[in-house]
Backbone as a printed PyTorch tensor [residue, N CA C, xyz], in Angstrom:
tensor([[[ 46.2570, 206.4940, 123.4930],
         [ 44.8400, 206.5820, 123.7560],
         [ 44.0410, 206.1740, 122.5200]],

        [[ 42.9590, 205.5430, 122.6850],
         [ 42.0990, 205.1030, 121.5850],
         [ 40.8890, 205.9630, 121.6230]],

        [[ 40.6860, 206.6460, 120.4910],
         [ 39.5210, 207.5330, 120.3870],
         [ 38.2580, 206.6870, 120.2130]],

        [[ 37.1970, 207.1350, 120.7560],
         [ 35.8640, 206.5410, 120.5360],
         [ 35.1020, 207.4890, 119.5770]],

        [[ 34.8450, 207.0130, 118.3920],
         [ 34.3130, 207.8590, 117.3410],
         [ 32.9400, 207.3040, 116.9180]],

        [[ 31.9640, 208.1590, 116.9050],
         [ 30.6190, 207.8020, 116.4340],
         [ 30.6950, 207.6160, 114.9320]],

        [[ 29.8980, 206.7460, 114.3320],
         [ 29.9180, 206.5220, 112.8840],
         [ 29.8340, 207.8210, 112.0900]],

        [[ 28.9500, 208.6900, 112.5240],
         [ 28.7250, 209.9570, 111.7760],
         [ 29.9510, 210.8870, 111.8480]],

        [[ 30.8550, 210.6670, 112.7950],
         [ 32.0230, 211.4800, 112.9600],
         [ 33.2880, 210.8640, 112.4270]],

        [[ 33.1370, 209.6980, 111.8330],
         [ 34.3430, 208.9500, 111.3540],
         [ 35.0690, 209.7030, 110.2180]],

        [[ 34.3480, 210.2630, 109.2780],
         [ 35.0010, 210.9850, 108.1760],
         [ 35.8230, 212.1420, 108.7080]],

        [[ 35.3410, 212.8490, 109.7180],
         [ 36.0870, 213.9460, 110.2870],
         [ 37.3140, 213.4110, 111.0240]],

        [[ 37.2540, 212.2740, 111.6780],
         [ 38.3680, 211.7250, 112.3730],
         [ 39.4490, 211.3300, 111.3510]],

        [[ 39.0250, 210.6920, 110.2880],
         [ 39.9650, 210.3200, 109.2570],
         [ 40.6390, 211.5340, 108.6210]],

        [[ 39.8890, 212.6610, 108.4890],
         [ 40.3900, 213.8570, 107.8450],
         [ 41.4260, 214.6370, 108.6370]],

        [[ 41.6110, 214.2690, 109.9380],
         [ 42.5790, 215.0110, 110.7240],
         [ 43.9740, 214.9390, 110.1420]],

        [[ 44.2970, 213.8200, 109.5240],
         [ 45.6200, 213.6840, 108.8280],
         [ 45.3940, 213.0260, 107.4910]],

        [[ 45.1070, 213.8160, 106.4630],
         [ 44.7870, 213.3120, 105.1730],
         [ 45.9360, 212.5350, 104.5170]],

        [[ 47.1610, 212.7920, 104.9690],
         [ 48.3250, 212.0740, 104.4250],
         [ 48.3900, 210.6410, 104.9030]],

        [[ 47.7550, 210.3370, 106.0310],
         [ 47.8080, 208.9820, 106.5950],
         [ 46.5650, 208.2800, 106.0430]],

        [[ 46.7670, 207.4940, 105.0080],
         [ 45.6690, 206.7750, 104.3040],
         [ 44.7930, 206.1270, 105.3260]],

        [[ 43.4540, 206.5180, 105.4110],
         [ 42.5530, 205.9660, 106.3740],
         [ 42.1000, 204.5540, 106.0720]],

        [[ 42.0560, 203.7610, 107.1260],
         [ 41.6160, 202.3390, 107.0130],
         [ 40.5420, 202.1090, 108.0400]],

        [[ 39.4250, 201.5070, 107.5730],
         [ 38.3980, 200.9990, 108.4810],
         [ 38.6460, 199.4950, 108.5670]],

        [[ 39.0620, 199.0470, 109.7130],
         [ 39.3940, 197.6150, 109.9380],
         [ 38.1660, 196.9200, 110.5900]],

        [[ 37.5160, 196.0880, 109.7590],
         [ 36.3300, 195.3610, 110.1940],
         [ 36.8320, 194.0430, 110.7430]],

        [[ 36.6830, 193.8640, 112.0510],
         [ 37.1630, 192.6780, 112.7350],
         [ 36.1260, 191.6000, 112.9980]],

        [[ 34.9680, 191.7510, 112.3310],
         [ 33.8830, 190.7700, 112.4890],
         [ 34.1860, 189.5220, 111.6700]],

        [[ 33.4060, 188.4690, 111.9730],
         [ 33.5200, 187.2460, 111.2650],
         [ 32.9180, 187.3810, 109.8310]],

        [[ 33.3440, 186.5120, 108.8780],
         [ 32.8200, 186.6210, 107.5410],
         [ 31.3230, 186.5710, 107.4290]],

        [[ 30.6650, 185.7610, 108.2240],
         [ 29.2110, 185.6670, 108.1360],
         [ 28.5450, 186.9730, 108.5490]],

        [[ 29.2100, 187.6740, 109.4680],
         [ 28.6800, 188.9910, 109.9590],
         [ 28.7880, 190.0360, 108.8250]],

        [[ 29.9630, 189.9800, 108.1170],
         [ 30.1320, 190.9240, 107.0200],
         [ 29.1690, 190.6560, 105.9070]],

        [[ 28.8220, 189.4160, 105.6920],
         [ 27.8300, 189.0930, 104.6590],
         [ 26.4680, 189.5860, 105.0720]],

        [[ 26.1870, 189.6260, 106.3120],
         [ 24.8880, 190.1080, 106.8400],
         [ 24.7440, 191.5800, 106.7320]],

        [[ 25.8350, 192.2860, 107.0710],
         [ 25.8030, 193.7650, 107.0770],
         [ 27.2430, 194.2520, 106.8770]],

        [[ 27.3740, 195.1910, 105.9870],
         [ 28.6860, 195.7570, 105.7000],
         [ 28.5610, 197.2450, 105.3720]],

        [[ 29.7030, 197.9160, 105.4510],
         [ 29.7240, 199.3440, 105.1120],
         [ 30.3340, 199.4930, 103.7650]],

        [[ 29.9670, 200.5740, 103.0570],
         [ 30.5330, 200.8670, 101.7760],
         [ 31.6760, 201.8690, 101.9520]],

        [[ 32.9030, 201.5350, 101.5220],
         [ 34.0010, 202.4600, 101.6690],
         [ 33.7350, 203.7990, 100.9640]],

        [[ 33.9670, 204.8290, 101.7300],
         [ 33.7920, 206.1930, 101.1880],
         [ 34.9080, 207.0790, 101.7670]],

        [[ 35.9890, 207.2320, 101.0450],
         [ 37.0980, 208.0120, 101.5070],
         [ 38.0340, 207.2650, 102.4220]],

        [[ 37.8830, 205.9800, 102.4880],
         [ 38.7520, 205.1270, 103.3050],
         [ 38.8560, 203.7470, 102.6670]],

        [[ 39.8420, 203.0150, 103.0640],
         [ 39.9570, 201.6370, 102.6320],
         [ 39.3220, 200.7540, 103.6580]],

        [[ 38.4820, 199.8000, 103.2210],
         [ 37.8280, 198.8470, 104.1110],
         [ 38.6830, 197.5820, 104.0730]],

        [[ 39.1930, 197.1320, 105.2380],
         [ 39.9980, 195.9360, 105.3450],
         [ 39.2970, 195.0480, 106.3230]],

        [[ 39.0670, 193.7850, 105.9490],
         [ 38.3490, 192.8460, 106.7930],
         [ 39.3500, 191.7780, 107.2650]],

        [[ 39.5820, 191.7860, 108.5940],
         [ 40.4290, 190.7750, 109.1870],
         [ 39.7390, 190.3870, 110.5400]],

        [[ 39.1960, 189.1400, 110.5670],
         [ 38.5320, 188.7460, 111.8520],
         [ 39.4520, 188.9360, 113.0780]],

        [[ 38.8850, 189.2830, 114.1730],
         [ 39.6590, 189.6250, 115.3690],
         [ 40.7100, 188.5690, 115.6750]],

        [[ 40.4100, 187.3090, 115.6200],
         [ 41.3380, 186.2660, 116.0350],
         [ 42.5290, 186.1060, 115.0310]],

        [[ 42.3520, 186.7110, 113.8190],
         [ 43.4490, 186.6320, 112.8140],
         [ 44.3390, 187.8540, 112.8280]],

        [[ 43.9860, 188.8980, 113.5470],
         [ 44.7670, 190.1180, 113.5010],
         [ 46.2040, 189.9030, 113.8830]],

        [[ 46.5480, 189.2010, 114.9920],
         [ 47.9920, 189.0530, 115.3160],
         [ 48.8000, 188.3770, 114.2000]],

        [[ 48.2800, 187.4220, 113.5450],
         [ 49.0150, 186.7100, 112.4930],
         [ 49.0840, 187.5510, 111.1740]],

        [[ 48.1460, 188.5100, 111.0210],
         [ 48.0390, 189.3170, 109.8190],
         [ 48.4300, 190.7450, 110.0620]],

        [[ 49.1340, 191.0490, 111.1830],
         [ 49.4870, 192.3820, 111.5250],
         [ 50.2670, 193.1450, 110.4380]],

        [[ 51.0880, 192.3520, 109.6610],
         [ 51.8970, 192.9660, 108.6100],
         [ 51.0610, 193.5950, 107.4910]],

        [[ 49.7400, 193.2390, 107.4100],
         [ 48.8770, 193.7810, 106.4000],
         [ 48.4760, 195.2470, 106.7360]],

        [[ 48.7660, 195.6440, 107.9530],
         [ 48.4220, 196.9940, 108.4570],
         [ 49.6960, 197.8290, 108.5140]],

        [[ 49.5460, 199.1780, 108.3340],
         [ 50.6470, 200.1180, 108.3930],
         [ 50.4480, 201.0270, 109.5520]],

        [[ 51.4050, 201.0430, 110.4310],
         [ 51.2890, 201.8670, 111.6500],
         [ 51.2380, 203.3430, 111.3170]],

        [[ 51.5930, 203.7500, 110.0940],
         [ 51.4860, 205.1220, 109.7170],
         [ 50.1270, 205.5740, 109.2600]],

        [[ 49.2090, 204.5980, 109.1670],
         [ 47.8440, 204.9530, 108.7350],
         [ 46.9640, 205.2390, 109.9170]],

        [[ 45.8440, 205.9310, 109.6410],
         [ 44.8310, 206.1750, 110.6650],
         [ 43.9230, 204.9250, 110.5700]],

        [[ 43.7450, 204.1700, 111.6590],
         [ 42.9770, 202.9190, 111.6380],
         [ 41.8560, 203.0710, 112.6060]],

        [[ 40.6600, 202.8990, 112.0640],
         [ 39.4300, 202.8220, 112.9210],
         [ 38.9680, 201.3650, 112.8610]],

        [[ 38.6730, 200.8440, 114.0130],
         [ 38.2830, 199.4530, 114.1660],
         [ 36.7550, 199.3270, 114.3340]],

        [[ 36.1570, 198.3310, 113.6280],
         [ 34.7020, 198.1640, 113.6890],
         [ 34.3690, 196.7460, 113.9620]],

        [[ 33.3530, 196.5120, 114.7870],
         [ 32.7900, 195.2060, 115.0140],
         [ 31.2440, 195.3560, 115.0790]],

        [[ 30.5960, 194.4440, 115.7880],
         [ 29.1060, 194.5330, 115.8550],
         [ 28.6690, 195.6500, 116.7950]],

        [[ 29.1800, 195.6680, 118.0110],
         [ 28.7480, 196.6740, 119.0010],
         [ 29.8910, 197.5170, 119.5320]],

        [[ 31.1170, 197.1710, 119.2940],
         [ 32.2560, 197.9530, 119.7770],
         [ 33.2110, 197.3280, 120.7160]],

        [[ 32.8790, 196.1360, 121.2560],
         [ 33.7920, 195.5210, 122.2520],
         [ 34.9510, 194.8390, 121.5840]],

        [[ 34.7240, 194.0260, 120.5810],
         [ 35.8360, 193.3530, 119.9280],
         [ 36.7940, 194.3570, 119.2690]],

        [[ 36.1930, 195.3410, 118.6350],
         [ 37.0180, 196.3560, 117.9380],
         [ 37.8600, 197.1430, 118.9280]],

        [[ 37.3760, 197.3890, 120.1090],
         [ 38.1180, 198.0600, 121.1600],
         [ 39.3330, 197.1980, 121.5570]],

        [[ 39.1120, 195.9300, 121.6920],
         [ 40.2550, 194.9760, 122.0710],
         [ 41.2790, 194.9830, 120.9840]],

        [[ 40.8310, 194.9760, 119.7380],
         [ 41.7890, 195.0120, 118.5990],
         [ 42.5420, 196.3220, 118.5430]],

        [[ 41.8760, 197.4600, 118.7940],
         [ 42.5630, 198.7190, 118.8510],
         [ 43.5760, 198.7700, 119.9310]],

        [[ 43.2470, 198.2020, 121.0650],
         [ 44.2600, 198.1220, 122.2050],
         [ 45.4440, 197.2600, 121.7720]],

        [[ 45.2500, 196.1660, 121.1330],
         [ 46.3050, 195.3140, 120.6480],
         [ 47.1620, 196.0840, 119.6580]],

        [[ 46.5400, 196.8070, 118.7320],
         [ 47.2990, 197.5560, 117.7460],
         [ 48.1460, 198.6790, 118.4450]],

        [[ 47.5280, 199.2840, 119.4460],
         [ 48.2670, 200.3150, 120.1820],
         [ 49.5030, 199.7430, 120.8640]],

        [[ 49.3960, 198.5410, 121.3720],
         [ 50.5450, 197.8570, 122.0080],
         [ 51.5950, 197.4750, 120.9670]],

        [[ 51.2470, 197.4810, 119.7050],
         [ 52.1210, 197.0700, 118.6440],
         [ 52.5520, 198.2690, 117.7690]],

        [[ 52.5160, 199.4520, 118.3220],
         [ 53.1430, 200.5770, 117.6370],
         [ 52.2100, 201.4890, 116.8260]],

        [[ 50.9150, 201.1980, 116.8650],
         [ 49.9700, 202.0540, 116.1540],
         [ 49.4970, 203.1900, 117.0830]],

        [[ 49.5220, 204.3890, 116.5550],
         [ 49.1520, 205.5220, 117.3860],
         [ 47.8280, 206.1630, 116.9960]],

        [[ 47.5660, 206.2840, 115.7010],
         [ 46.3440, 206.9270, 115.2250],
         [ 45.2690, 205.8900, 115.1450]],

        [[ 44.5850, 205.6710, 116.2820],
         [ 43.5720, 204.6000, 116.3610],
         [ 42.2420, 205.1230, 116.8890]],

        [[ 41.1900, 204.4780, 116.3940],
         [ 39.8620, 204.8040, 116.8820],
         [ 39.0520, 203.4910, 116.9320]],

        [[ 38.1130, 203.5220, 117.8400],
         [ 37.1050, 202.4790, 117.8960],
         [ 35.7920, 203.1010, 117.4430]],

        [[ 35.1090, 202.4160, 116.5130],
         [ 33.8110, 202.9310, 116.0210],
         [ 32.8450, 202.5900, 117.1410]],

        [[ 32.4770, 203.6540, 117.8820],
         [ 31.5830, 203.4720, 119.0730],
         [ 30.2050, 202.9150, 118.5860]],

        [[ 29.8530, 201.7930, 119.2140],
         [ 28.5890, 201.1720, 118.8880],
         [ 28.5960, 200.2430, 117.7230]],

        [[ 29.7170, 200.1980, 117.0030],
         [ 29.9280, 199.2450, 115.9250],
         [ 28.9880, 199.4040, 114.7520]],

        [[ 28.8340, 198.3460, 114.0050],
         [ 27.9980, 198.3800, 112.7800],
         [ 26.5440, 198.6090, 113.1680]],

        [[ 26.1720, 198.2110, 114.3500],
         [ 24.8070, 198.4570, 114.8090],
         [ 24.5230, 199.9830, 114.9030]],

        [[ 25.4630, 200.6930, 115.4690],
         [ 25.3340, 202.1950, 115.5570],
         [ 25.4660, 202.7950, 114.1710]],

        [[ 26.2730, 202.1670, 113.3160],
         [ 26.4310, 202.6230, 111.9580],
         [ 25.0850, 202.6730, 111.2500]],

        [[ 24.3620, 201.5840, 111.4210],
         [ 23.0220, 201.4160, 110.7970],
         [ 22.0130, 202.4320, 111.4350]],

        [[ 22.0130, 202.5590, 112.7360],
         [ 21.0180, 203.3850, 113.3830],
         [ 21.3550, 204.9350, 113.2000]],

        [[ 22.6370, 205.2350, 113.2160],
         [ 22.9970, 206.6900, 113.2530],
         [ 23.4420, 207.2490, 111.9080]],

        [[ 24.0080, 206.4100, 111.0540],
         [ 24.6930, 206.8970, 109.8610],
         [ 24.1440, 206.4220, 108.5350]],

        [[ 23.7710, 205.1560, 108.4290],
         [ 23.3250, 204.6150, 107.1940],
         [ 22.2770, 203.5640, 107.4010]],

        [[ 21.0070, 203.8910, 107.4440],
         [ 19.9220, 202.9430, 107.7440],
         [ 19.8000, 201.8610, 106.6580]],

        [[ 20.4890, 201.9630, 105.5390],
         [ 20.4610, 200.9120, 104.5500],
         [ 21.2530, 199.7090, 104.9900]],

        [[ 22.1550, 199.8940, 105.9580],
         [ 22.9390, 198.7680, 106.5260],
         [ 21.9970, 197.9600, 107.4120]],

        [[ 21.7950, 196.6750, 107.1260],
         [ 20.9270, 195.8570, 108.0200],
         [ 21.4390, 195.7020, 109.4370]],

        [[ 20.5280, 195.6320, 110.3470],
         [ 20.8690, 195.3820, 111.7360],
         [ 20.6920, 193.8750, 111.9580]],

        [[ 21.5250, 193.3090, 112.8450],
         [ 21.3840, 191.9130, 113.2160],
         [ 21.7090, 191.7030, 114.6640]]])
């Protein structure tokens, strides 16, 4: 199952298993990350565009808690489903994506 986690609840989701180094996987394109990005706070931020995830799967550790992030949540949900099919269990989709992050959690992050 893939958890749907609001941006404001992400820290609590990561804290469920502090031994599993938390990763926020940003699956947006480079131009999107240049437009708006999050600042890592208690997690590692890893940027792999959605279409590159299969080829770069070895960069991720199935023992980590991985939350996926995109613009509104659809691409990140697909990536989370792919990761789940490839042995990842501790997965979340950041509900509403970076847009929700800006509106609900950090208004300093630009909306686009």
